Backbone as ProteinMPNN parsed JSONL, in Angstrom:
{"seq_chain_A": "MERWEIMERTVLIAAGIALIGWAAWLLWDGEWAVFAIMMAPIIYWLFWQALFEDKLGSDQPISRAERLMYWTFIWVRRLFMGGISLAFLALTVMLVVDGMHLGALIAAGLSLGAGWTALFGAGKNASMCDDLRSHRYRVKRYQK", "coords_chain_A": {"N_chain_A": [[-111.45, -1.265, 63.908], [-112.4, -0.374, 60.696], [-110.694, 0.463, 57.598], [-111.996, 2.466, 56.059], [-113.524, 3.673, 58.014], [-111.606, 4.85, 59.627], [-110.561, 6.681, 57.797], [-112.859, 8.231, 57.331], [-113.322, 9.297, 59.897], [-110.971, 10.802, 60.223], [-111.239, 12.713, 58.171], [-113.611, 14.016, 58.979], [-112.823, 15.119, 61.464], [-110.716, 16.782, 60.605], [-112.163, 18.534, 58.941], [-113.823, 19.675, 60.89], [-111.934, 21.01, 62.496], [-110.927, 22.811, 60.608], [-113.258, 24.326, 60.119], [-113.621, 25.43, 62.651], [-111.406, 27.13, 62.751], [-112.085, 28.85, 60.61], [-114.48, 29.923, 61.584], [-113.505, 31.26, 63.835], [-111.941, 33.191, 62.574], [-113.968, 34.612, 61.233], [-115.38, 35.562, 63.436], [-113.446, 37.21, 64.536], [-113.236, 39.156, 62.592], [-115.658, 40.442, 62.86], [-117.825, 41.732, 61.373], [-118.972, 39.527, 60.18], [-119.843, 37.83, 62.142], [-122.291, 36.6, 62.656], [-122.454, 34.541, 60.791], [-120.427, 32.915, 61.688], [-121.5, 32.044, 64.108], [-123.644, 30.627, 63.107], [-122.326, 28.466, 62.079], [-121.773, 26.835, 64.216], [-123.592, 24.593, 64.864], [-122.938, 22.876, 62.74], [-120.232, 22.371, 63.115], [-120.368, 21.134, 65.599], [-121.858, 18.818, 64.875], [-120.037, 17.559, 63.12], [-117.926, 16.804, 64.856], [-119.356, 15.175, 66.641], [-120.196, 13.091, 64.932], [-117.7, 12.116, 64.159], [-116.514, 11.243, 66.544], [-118.361, 9.978, 68.348], [-120.762, 8.865, 67.26], [-120.666, 6.235, 66.301], [-120.748, 4.754, 68.595], [-123.317, 4.51, 69.506], [-125.8, 2.143, 70.178], [-124.088, 0.265, 71.121], [-122.293, -1.367, 73.796], [-120.226, 0.045, 74.812], [-118.306, 1.884, 77.189], [-119.307, 5.14, 78.392], [-117.852, 8.207, 77.787], [-116.914, 11.236, 79.58], [-116.854, 13.425, 77.888], [-118.465, 12.577, 75.762], [-120.946, 12.289, 77.07], [-121.328, 14.957, 77.904], [-121.469, 16.277, 75.394], [-123.758, 15.033, 74.394], [-125.847, 15.801, 76.24], [-125.684, 18.55, 75.986], [-126.496, 18.841, 73.334], [-129.133, 17.844, 73.585], [-130.402, 19.778, 75.254], [-130.08, 22.126, 73.775], [-131.524, 21.412, 71.496], [-134.075, 21.072, 72.661], [-134.625, 23.698, 73.576], [-134.456, 25.233, 71.183], [-136.209, 23.908, 69.291], [-138.456, 23.842, 70.895], [-138.971, 26.573, 71.13], [-139.618, 27.143, 68.459], [-141.932, 25.601, 68.281], [-143.586, 26.952, 70.132], [-143.79, 29.411, 68.802], [-145.212, 28.669, 66.496], [-147.536, 27.884, 67.791], [-148.436, 30.334, 68.837], [-148.916, 31.598, 66.399], [-150.991, 29.964, 65.533], [-153.033, 30.638, 67.359], [-153.369, 33.355, 66.678], [-154.282, 33.081, 64.03], [-156.687, 31.709, 64.425], [-158.14, 33.636, 65.84], [-158.346, 35.55, 63.828], [-160.008, 34.213, 62.144], [-159.106, 32.432, 60.234], [-159.255, 29.412, 59.743], [-158.275, 27.098, 58.406], [-155.578, 27.708, 57.935], [-154.872, 27.953, 60.606], [-155.145, 25.326, 61.447], [-153.084, 24.073, 60.016], [-150.851, 25.433, 61.084], [-151.105, 24.596, 63.741], [-150.589, 21.866, 63.467], [-147.902, 21.984, 62.64], [-146.862, 23.101, 64.952], [-147.308, 21.033, 66.798], [-145.664, 19.032, 65.648], [-143.096, 20.209, 65.841], [-142.959, 20.466, 68.604], [-143.033, 17.766, 69.399], [-140.592, 16.916, 68.309], [-138.907, 18.522, 69.836], [-139.207, 17.397, 72.37], [-138.762, 14.56, 72.072], [-137.027, 14.137, 69.951], [-135.714, 12.962, 66.796], [-135.984, 9.792, 65.383], [-134.281, 6.973, 63.956], [-135.461, 6.393, 61.532], [-137.331, 7.77, 58.715], [-139.939, 8.226, 59.371], [-142.203, 8.825, 62.171], [-142.3, 6.623, 63.734], [-140.297, 5.364, 65.262], [-139.292, 7.251, 66.999], [-139.868, 7.623, 69.782], [-138.936, 5.212, 70.859], [-136.18, 5.362, 70.196], [-135.562, 7.648, 71.672], [-136.019, 6.755, 74.322], [-134.049, 4.76, 74.475], [-131.687, 6.285, 74.225], [-131.882, 7.97, 76.477], [-131.702, 6.067, 78.485], [-129.118, 5.127, 77.982], [-127.48, 7.404, 78.413], [-128.174, 8.376, 80.89], [-127.135, 8.945, 84.136]], "CA_chain_A": [[-112.02, -0.233, 63.078], [-112.015, -0.576, 59.303], [-109.926, 1.55, 56.988], [-112.879, 3.558, 55.655], [-113.945, 4.373, 59.229], [-110.476, 5.691, 60.02], [-110.516, 7.792, 56.848], [-114.014, 9.084, 57.59], [-113.083, 10.009, 61.152], [-109.914, 11.783, 59.97], [-111.795, 13.8, 57.356], [-114.553, 14.77, 59.796], [-112.073, 15.914, 62.439], [-110.01, 17.838, 59.861], [-113.166, 19.525, 58.537], [-114.232, 20.38, 62.102], [-110.861, 21.937, 62.876], [-110.912, 23.881, 59.604], [-114.404, 25.2, 60.354], [-113.356, 26.202, 63.871], [-110.51, 28.211, 62.342], [-112.835, 29.792, 59.789], [-115.415, 30.619, 62.475], [-112.715, 32.191, 64.648], [-111.579, 34.298, 61.692], [-115.177, 35.402, 61.019], [-115.66, 36.276, 64.686], [-112.422, 38.243, 64.685], [-113.575, 40.206, 61.65], [-116.748, 41.194, 63.484], [-118.983, 41.922, 60.5], [-119.506, 38.23, 59.759], [-119.993, 37.008, 63.341], [-123.527, 35.812, 62.557], [-122.15, 33.322, 60.046], [-119.626, 32.069, 62.573], [-122.434, 31.435, 65.052], [-124.439, 29.649, 62.351], [-121.494, 27.287, 61.833], [-121.643, 26.041, 65.437], [-124.212, 23.265, 64.771], [-122.216, 22.041, 61.771], [-119.001, 21.95, 63.785], [-120.797, 20.161, 66.608], [-122.227, 17.575, 64.192], [-118.821, 16.923, 62.606], [-117.211, 16.139, 65.948], [-120.195, 14.084, 67.156], [-120.102, 11.989, 63.972], [-116.342, 11.562, 64.15], [-116.059, 10.673, 67.808], [-119.301, 9.261, 69.198], [-121.937, 8.29, 66.604], [-120.523, 4.789, 66.157], [-120.936, 4.105, 69.895], [-124.735, 4.254, 69.738], [-126.131, 0.748, 69.91], [-123.05, -0.611, 71.659], [-122.175, -1.346, 75.247], [-118.981, 0.705, 75.172], [-118.506, 2.878, 78.254], [-119.539, 6.509, 77.943], [-116.884, 9.161, 78.334], [-117.491, 12.502, 80.027], [-117.031, 14.287, 76.717], [-119.647, 12.1, 75.032], [-122.131, 12.644, 77.855], [-121.469, 16.406, 77.826], [-121.95, 16.631, 74.056], [-125.129, 14.563, 74.246], [-126.773, 16.63, 77.006], [-125.685, 19.874, 75.359], [-127.362, 18.737, 72.162], [-130.519, 17.669, 74.017], [-130.973, 21.026, 75.747], [-130.173, 23.082, 72.658], [-132.664, 20.971, 70.679], [-135.311, 21.373, 73.383], [-134.864, 25.14, 73.568], [-134.659, 25.712, 69.813], [-137.438, 23.354, 68.729], [-139.547, 24.302, 71.747], [-139.262, 27.947, 70.711], [-140.339, 27.073, 67.184], [-143.266, 25.094, 68.593], [-144.35, 28.043, 70.747], [-144.063, 30.407, 67.767], [-146.324, 28.15, 65.696], [-148.724, 27.918, 68.638], [-148.89, 31.726, 68.824], [-149.484, 31.819, 65.068], [-152.274, 29.267, 65.522], [-153.997, 31.479, 68.09], [-153.641, 34.543, 65.863], [-155.09, 32.698, 62.872], [-158.042, 31.399, 64.901], [-158.78, 34.923, 66.151], [-158.651, 36.204, 62.548], [-160.978, 33.415, 61.405], [-158.452, 31.618, 59.196], [-159.21, 28.123, 60.431], [-157.409, 26.145, 57.697], [-154.207, 28.107, 58.275], [-154.661, 27.635, 62.019], [-154.971, 23.879, 61.529], [-151.731, 23.783, 59.518], [-149.906, 25.944, 62.089], [-151.2, 23.723, 64.914], [-149.86, 20.637, 63.127], [-146.475, 22.292, 62.681], [-146.522, 23.287, 66.362], [-147.226, 19.696, 67.407], [-144.471, 18.355, 65.125], [-141.9, 20.81, 66.44], [-142.976, 20.11, 70.019], [-142.637, 16.351, 69.478], [-139.152, 16.861, 68.066], [-138.244, 19.133, 70.989], [-139.234, 16.478, 73.508], [-138.281, 13.203, 71.815], [-136.065, 14.078, 68.864], [-136.06, 12.167, 65.631], [-135.366, 8.473, 65.447], [-133.4, 6.599, 62.845], [-136.262, 6.318, 60.309], [-137.911, 9.027, 58.265], [-141.247, 8.389, 59.99], [-142.169, 9.06, 63.61], [-142.601, 5.363, 64.419], [-139.248, 4.931, 66.193], [-138.787, 8.392, 67.765], [-139.977, 7.385, 71.215], [-138.028, 4.102, 71.172], [-134.816, 5.896, 70.153], [-135.434, 8.566, 72.812], [-135.889, 5.957, 75.547], [-132.738, 4.102, 74.446], [-130.633, 7.275, 74.49], [-131.98, 8.402, 77.867], [-131.173, 4.971, 79.283], [-127.67, 5.054, 77.766], [-126.742, 8.565, 78.928], [-128.609, 8.726, 82.244], [-126.236, 8.515, 85.217]], "C_chain_A": [[-111.494, -0.422, 61.65], [-111.346, 0.669, 58.736], [-110.825, 2.738, 56.625], [-113.369, 4.348, 56.872], [-112.845, 5.304, 59.734], [-110.388, 6.913, 59.11], [-111.667, 8.767, 57.1], [-113.794, 9.928, 58.841], [-112.035, 11.105, 60.954], [-110.443, 12.981, 59.196], [-112.761, 14.654, 58.18], [-113.839, 15.653, 60.82], [-111.329, 17.061, 61.756], [-110.983, 18.927, 59.423], [-113.641, 20.333, 59.745], [-113.201, 21.398, 62.541], [-110.795, 23.108, 61.9], [-112.073, 24.85, 59.818], [-114.256, 26.011, 61.641], [-112.445, 27.382, 63.547], [-111.231, 29.279, 61.538], [-113.799, 30.602, 60.654], [-114.679, 31.633, 63.347], [-112.323, 33.416, 63.826], [-112.78, 35.209, 61.448], [-115.558, 36.186, 62.272], [-114.69, 37.435, 64.884], [-112.729, 39.435, 63.786], [-114.722, 41.059, 62.176], [-117.985, 41.331, 62.626], [-119.687, 40.608, 60.175], [-119.733, 37.292, 60.945], [-121.24, 36.131, 63.298], [-123.257, 34.499, 61.837], [-121.299, 32.362, 60.881], [-120.519, 31.35, 63.581], [-123.281, 30.377, 64.354], [-123.643, 28.389, 62.038], [-121.408, 26.36, 63.035], [-122.342, 24.678, 65.349], [-123.49, 22.326, 63.804], [-120.94, 21.502, 62.405], [-119.316, 20.893, 64.832], [-121.079, 18.813, 65.954], [-120.989, 16.836, 63.676], [-118.078, 16.167, 63.71], [-118.036, 15.01, 66.562], [-120.091, 12.867, 66.233], [-118.737, 11.318, 64.047], [-116.036, 10.781, 65.421], [-117.058, 9.743, 68.492], [-120.441, 8.549, 68.489], [-121.854, 6.769, 66.501], [-120.727, 4.047, 67.478], [-122.401, 3.847, 70.218], [-125.041, 2.811, 69.349], [-125.09, -0.22, 70.42], [-123.05, -0.511, 73.183], [-120.864, -0.709, 75.697], [-119.244, 1.732, 76.273], [-118.581, 4.295, 77.681], [-118.521, 7.427, 78.6], [-117.608, 10.429, 78.8], [-117.77, 13.424, 78.85], [-118.266, 13.877, 75.928], [-120.917, 12.487, 75.769], [-122.383, 14.154, 77.795], [-122.016, 16.832, 76.463], [-123.402, 16.211, 73.874], [-126.098, 15.486, 74.972], [-126.798, 18.061, 76.489], [-126.616, 19.877, 74.162], [-128.834, 18.661, 72.571], [-131.124, 19.006, 74.447], [-131.046, 22.093, 74.674], [-131.355, 22.713, 71.769], [-133.975, 21.325, 71.371], [-135.63, 22.868, 73.347], [-135.205, 25.653, 72.174], [-135.99, 25.224, 69.249], [-138.651, 23.726, 69.584], [-139.95, 25.725, 71.413], [-140.026, 27.987, 69.4], [-141.768, 26.592, 67.414], [-144.141, 26.182, 69.204], [-144.687, 29.133, 69.732], [-145.219, 29.948, 66.878], [-147.625, 28.132, 66.5], [-149.298, 29.339, 68.696], [-149.524, 32.07, 67.475], [-150.852, 31.155, 64.956], [-153.348, 30.106, 66.196], [-154.364, 32.715, 67.267], [-154.533, 34.212, 64.68], [-156.518, 32.338, 63.272], [-158.806, 32.688, 65.194], [-159.186, 35.647, 64.87], [-159.635, 35.413, 61.702], [-160.393, 32.573, 60.286], [-158.213, 30.212, 59.755], [-158.319, 27.091, 59.724], [-155.936, 26.443, 57.986], [-153.866, 27.785, 59.715], [-154.436, 26.142, 62.202], [-153.565, 23.47, 61.076], [-150.689, 24.235, 60.542], [-149.931, 25.083, 63.345], [-150.465, 22.41, 64.667], [-148.358, 20.844, 63.16], [-146.005, 22.49, 64.12], [-146.383, 21.938, 67.068], [-145.978, 18.943, 66.939], [-143.186, 18.891, 65.732], [-141.819, 20.489, 67.934], [-142.55, 18.669, 70.248], [-141.129, 16.221, 69.308], [-138.381, 17.471, 69.231], [-138.154, 18.144, 72.15], [-138.518, 15.161, 73.234], [-137.233, 13.1, 70.716], [-136.603, 13.287, 67.692], [-135.319, 10.846, 65.726], [-134.479, 8.224, 64.251], [-134.146, 6.57, 61.512], [-136.801, 7.687, 59.939], [-139.283, 9.265, 58.89], [-141.089, 8.583, 61.498], [-142.297, 7.768, 64.409], [-141.526, 4.941, 65.42], [-138.681, 6.067, 67.044], [-138.768, 8.111, 69.259], [-139.04, 6.258, 71.658], [-136.578, 4.572, 71.185], [-134.569, 6.835, 71.331], [-135.215, 7.779, 74.106], [-134.532, 5.265, 75.612], [-131.637, 5.097, 74.822], [-130.684, 7.778, 75.933], [-131.4, 7.326, 78.765], [-129.649, 4.907, 79.176], [-126.94, 6.195, 78.48], [-127.16, 8.999, 80.32], [-127.611, 8.168, 83.237], [-125.586, 9.704, 85.832]], "O_chain_A": [[-110.296, -0.605, 61.435], [-111.417, 1.759, 59.303], [-110.453, 3.888, 56.859], [-113.602, 5.553, 56.776], [-113.119, 6.407, 60.208], [-110.172, 8.033, 59.574], [-111.472, 9.982, 57.083], [-114.051, 11.131, 58.839], [-112.197, 12.214, 61.462], [-110.133, 14.126, 59.524], [-112.733, 15.881, 58.089], [-114.218, 16.808, 61.016], [-111.312, 18.182, 62.265], [-110.669, 20.113, 59.522], [-113.84, 21.544, 59.639], [-113.545, 22.52, 62.914], [-110.629, 24.256, 62.309], [-111.894, 26.063, 59.71], [-114.714, 27.151, 61.713], [-112.679, 28.499, 64.01], [-111.021, 30.473, 61.753], [-113.925, 31.815, 60.485], [-115.174, 32.737, 63.572], [-112.367, 34.543, 64.32], [-112.642, 36.432, 61.452], [-116.003, 37.331, 62.186], [-115.076, 38.51, 65.344], [-112.51, 40.585, 64.17], [-114.747, 42.27, 61.956], [-119.092, 41.072, 63.098], [-120.891, 40.602, 59.921], [-119.808, 36.077, 60.761], [-121.24, 35.031, 63.851], [-123.778, 33.456, 62.233], [-121.443, 31.143, 60.781], [-120.309, 30.171, 63.868], [-123.599, 29.346, 64.946], [-124.232, 27.345, 61.758], [-121.006, 25.206, 62.889], [-121.735, 23.676, 65.729], [-123.44, 21.117, 64.031], [-120.608, 20.326, 62.254], [-118.621, 19.883, 64.94], [-120.597, 17.782, 66.422], [-120.909, 15.613, 63.787], [-117.656, 15.027, 63.515], [-117.476, 13.99, 66.965], [-119.916, 11.743, 66.703], [-118.638, 10.092, 64.005], [-115.36, 9.754, 65.364], [-116.64, 8.797, 69.16], [-121.053, 7.67, 69.097], [-122.875, 6.088, 66.605], [-120.865, 2.824, 67.476], [-122.705, 3.051, 71.106], [-124.589, 2.328, 68.311], [-125.198, -1.422, 70.174], [-123.73, 0.333, 73.766], [-120.439, -0.901, 76.836], [-120.293, 2.377, 76.282], [-118.002, 4.599, 76.637], [-118.353, 7.418, 79.819], [-118.766, 10.658, 78.453], [-118.788, 14.116, 78.814], [-119.028, 14.731, 75.475], [-121.868, 12.965, 75.151], [-123.527, 14.583, 77.65], [-122.925, 17.659, 76.39], [-124.191, 16.939, 73.272], [-127.085, 15.918, 74.376], [-127.837, 18.719, 76.551], [-127.424, 20.789, 73.989], [-129.683, 19.329, 71.98], [-132.241, 19.334, 74.046], [-131.985, 22.89, 74.663], [-132.105, 23.588, 71.335], [-134.894, 21.83, 70.726], [-136.775, 23.256, 73.115], [-136.148, 26.427, 72.011], [-136.804, 26.023, 68.786], [-139.749, 23.907, 69.058], [-141.137, 26.052, 71.412], [-140.965, 28.767, 69.243], [-142.707, 27.114, 66.813], [-145.308, 26.321, 68.836], [-145.766, 29.72, 69.799], [-146.101, 30.739, 66.544], [-148.7, 28.344, 65.94], [-150.513, 29.52, 68.613], [-150.546, 32.754, 67.421], [-151.769, 31.715, 64.355], [-154.445, 30.266, 65.662], [-155.537, 33.077, 67.174], [-155.444, 34.975, 64.357], [-157.459, 32.632, 62.535], [-159.977, 32.816, 64.839], [-160.239, 36.283, 64.82], [-160.059, 35.887, 60.648], [-161.143, 32.047, 59.463], [-157.108, 29.878, 60.182], [-157.672, 26.286, 60.394], [-155.15, 25.533, 58.249], [-152.741, 27.398, 60.031], [-153.618, 25.736, 63.029], [-152.938, 22.611, 61.695], [-149.748, 23.498, 60.834], [-148.886, 24.859, 63.956], [-149.791, 21.898, 65.561], [-147.619, 19.989, 63.647], [-144.892, 22.101, 64.474], [-145.449, 21.73, 67.842], [-145.31, 18.291, 67.741], [-142.294, 18.124, 66.094], [-140.731, 20.265, 68.464], [-141.796, 18.379, 71.177], [-140.468, 15.508, 70.063], [-137.306, 16.983, 69.577], [-137.131, 18.072, 72.83], [-137.748, 14.692, 74.072], [-136.607, 12.051, 70.573], [-137.793, 12.985, 67.613], [-134.15, 10.807, 66.111], [-133.989, 9.157, 63.616], [-133.52, 6.71, 60.46], [-136.743, 8.634, 60.724], [-139.745, 10.405, 58.932], [-139.981, 8.514, 62.03], [-142.393, 7.81, 65.636], [-141.839, 4.209, 66.359], [-137.687, 5.869, 67.743], [-137.758, 8.339, 69.924], [-138.422, 6.347, 72.719], [-135.824, 4.218, 72.091], [-133.49, 6.819, 71.922], [-134.324, 8.105, 74.89], [-133.926, 5.189, 76.681], [-130.765, 4.791, 75.634], [-129.639, 7.991, 76.549], [-130.679, 7.637, 79.713], [-128.967, 4.659, 80.17], [-125.893, 5.971, 79.088], [-126.554, 9.912, 80.881], [-127.28, 6.985, 83.16], [-124.79, 9.562, 86.761]]}, "name": "protein", "num_of_chains": 1, "seq": "MERWEIMERTVLIAAGIALIGWAAWLLWDGEWAVFAIMMAPIIYWLFWQALFEDKLGSDQPISRAERLMYWTFIWVRRLFMGGISLAFLALTVMLVVDGMHLGALIAAGLSLGAGWTALFGAGKNASMCDDLRSHRYRVKRYQK"}
């Protein structure tokens, strides 16, 4: 591991620990608990980046913690993005009933995009061309 990777990992872990402490303090206060809950994805991302992101694309064995974090992320993404997709689908139906067909078309496109992301995630590129390939690779890596 190169020096910059060690430094990056150290900073990410330190930031994750600091945010856990801050979130705990916000939860303890009570009034700001919503903000503590909103920090959970950031904390998760910090630890994923620090501990497991560099293992993608390698043949290194998968630890239980890595598998747990991966499947937790997958199901949270499916539930969250699936909910957004269903909300846009409901909006599409409402707009069609009201006769706003252009708005319904836009909402349907957003529903399809959110549904795609719920099922397959986002790949490494900004376009959708590698989403399915990345999804298949990750399922193959973490299935067992």
